[in-house]
C-alpha positions, 0 to 999 in steps of 0.5 A: 835032266839037262846038263851045260857046259861053260868053257869062255861064258860066250853063249849068248842064245835065248833059247838058254831060258829053257835050260832050268833045273840043271847041271852046269859044267864049269869046265874052267880045270881043263884049261890046258893046250899042249903041242905035239911033236907033229904038230898037232896041239892037244887042247882042253875046253876049258882053254880061251882062245887068249892063252891058246895062242900064246902057246902055239905063237911060242911053239911058233905055230898057228890055226884059226881063232877068234878075235876076242881073247875070252871067248872059250876056244872049244865052245867057238869051234863046235859052232864053225869057228871064223877068225881071221886067219880062215883065208889060209888055213879055213875055220876052227873046225875044220882043222879039228882032228879028233874030239872026246866027248861025254856022252848024257850016260857018262859013256866016254866016246871019241868022234874022228874022222874015221871013229864016229865019223857021223858024230864026228862031222856034226860036232864041226857046226853044231856040237852043242846039241850032243854031249859035252867035248871035254879035250880035243886036236887040232893041225896046226900050221908053221907060222909064216913072217915069222909069226908077225903081223901087220896091225893098223887101227884107223879111225873115222868120222862118221860122215865117211861110213860110204866110202869105208864101206865101198873100199871095204865091197871093192875088197871083197868083191873079187876076194879077199886077199887070203891074208888079209882081216878087218874088224869094223868097229862102231861105239859112243866114245866115252869122252866126247859122246859121239860114236867113234868108227873103228876100222882094223885092218890085219894083213899076216905077213909083211907090213909093206904088202899091209900098208897098199891096203891101209893106203886107200884109206888115207885120204880121208881116215882121223888117224892112223895106228900102225903096228908090226906084233905077234900073231899072238897079241891080236886079241888083245892090241888089234882094234885099239884094244877095245875086244877085251871090253866083251869080256867084262862080268856083269853087264847083259847082251843081247845079241843079233848077227847076220851073214852079209854078201856085200855092205850096202853103202846107204844103209850103213849111212842109216844105220850111223845116223840111227846109232848115234841117235839110241846113243845118245837117247839110252846113256844106259845102254851107251856100251852097245856097238856094231862089229862086221867082221869081214875075213877071206874065205879061200881056206873054207871055199876049199872043202866041199860042202858036205865036209863038217856040219858048217854050211855057210862056206859060200856065204862067209864073206862078212859077218854084221855082228850086233851088241846090245850090253847094259845092266839096268833092265830098263833099257832092255826092251829099246835095245832089242828092238832097236837091234832087232829092227836093224838086223832086219833092215840088214836082212832086206837090202843084202840081195841073199836067197835065204837068211843065213846066221853063223850058230854060235852068235845067234838070237834064239828067233832066226828059223832052225835052217839059217843056222845050220842049212836049208838041205834036206839032207842035213837035216836028215843026217843031223837029226839023226845023229842027234837020235844017236847021241843024245836021246832023252834031250839032256842038251838041247839048251842051244839051238837045238837039233830036232829029233823029229824031221817035221820040227826042222824050221 
């Protein structure tokens, strides 16, 4: 019998279709987070990021989390856990100190640095593969600047996209400031049907420091909305408050992504023109969007490459994520073809030696090495953990680790 745990419900991989005649375990009643006296926080796997940041913010603490409020905190961590504070604190999974897991046979085990350490290593980057993680404990940090962040949302014309990419590249080239984060968002303006381009800039510190970066765009931005808000409000108020739209139930989502070292300006000019045409020609897919998450690397790179199963510590500069959204299946083929074509084009111009895909955002058609790393030692180690803790393949629904080394791709 197969098992599938559900928390936020943001797993979009096509590999989930192998889960048939299975048991879905809804974790919604494990919706709790308790801050401890030593600054750690104990989190139930039903907790969403939007609720977690409120609890931590009220306690004057912080940890790296994803941008969307309705994503399950535990599920995101199991694939790594990218976010705006990764330059300061590393991935969400880097802050994990302990996990409680129910295995295929009902056995409850703890995983930590000293107990079931190989399972603990594997959970952080490939954690959907071994059992149901129902509780986790994280290190947190005292919030800096009284927990207040500078948040700026800028809008631009379609013709400005090359300049936007040039500025972002100029900042990431020498290494993005550890307190700085960008989300660049492309979607159709519901009022004008034109393509809207939004650049969200968040600086985890004083307004005056954040404004130094906003000024780089001031000569050509159409609008600028600035605010200084608590960290806990970023998931709902940043990017002009559009991120919670991803919480809507009902639409089908078709996700393609890749990790990119640089943002080639001309390729993004071509994409912007093509995307606007695609949305005009396919109005049933006008909820589709493109997002680039550009976050700092210092907190990730400071840890050794074998710290956890997460394999992308040297590559996690820009995360390109296309989100095809529709409710009418008649447009499904057009959506999939368009975003697959553009993933291929972005790969072709990136210049990386090997394809790098963030496991949480994998489509399902990628080679497993792109998700989990190309090093043979990683394959050996992950397969060994898979065979030890999920020998019957009860948790093979989400980018399954092969139980046979010969089946790695």
